[in-house]
C-alpha positions in Angstrom: 0.1 -0.3 0.0 1.0 3.4 -0.9 1.9 5.6 2.2 1.9 8.8 0.3 5.9 9.1 1.1 7.7 10.3 -2.0 11.3 9.7 -3.0 14.1 12.0 -3.0 13.8 12.1 -6.7 10.2 13.3 -7.0 11.2 16.4 -4.6 14.3 17.2 -6.9 12.1 16.8 -9.8 9.5 19.5 -8.5 12.0 22.0 -7.8 13.6 21.4 -11.0 10.1 22.2 -12.3 10.0 25.4 -10.6 12.8 26.3 -12.2 11.7 25.8 -15.7 8.5 27.9 -14.7 10.7 30.7 -13.5 12.6 30.5 -16.8 9.4 30.7 -18.3 8.3 33.9 -16.5 11.5 35.7 -17.4 12.0 34.1 -20.8 11.7 37.9 -22.3 14.8 39.3 -20.6 16.5 35.7 -20.8 16.3 35.4 -24.4 17.7 39.1 -24.8 20.8 37.7 -22.8 20.9 34.5 -24.1 18.9 33.8 -27.4 18.0 31.0 -28.6 19.9 29.0 -25.7 16.9 30.7 -23.2 14.3 28.4 -24.8 17.2 25.3 -25.2 17.7 25.9 -21.3 13.9 25.7 -20.9 13.7 22.4 -22.3 16.3 20.6 -20.8 15.3 21.9 -17.5 11.5 20.9 -18.2 12.7 17.7 -19.5 14.9 16.7 -16.3 12.2 17.6 -14.0 9.7 15.3 -15.8 12.2 12.2 -16.2 13.1 12.7 -11.9 9.1 13.2 -11.1 8.1 10.1 -13.3 11.1 8.0 -11.9 9.2 7.9 -8.6 6.7 5.6 -10.7 7.0 2.2 -8.7 5.3 -1.3 -9.5 1.8 -2.1 -10.6 -1.1 0.3 -10.2 -3.7 -0.5 -7.5 -6.6 -3.0 -8.2 -10.1 -1.5 -9.0 -12.6 -1.9 -6.1 
């Protein structure tokens, strides 16, 4: 039974996704400074964050009632 406790990867993934959200908020100034690399940075942060969050999935889903 899942007790609701999440792994460290889940919380690190959420932190990385928070950074990706902040990059989106400041995409205008970042794109002025970094050019196309601002979008690349956002894509990398989003991909790494989602990979970490999804790596928390363990085992089979619970059986239906």
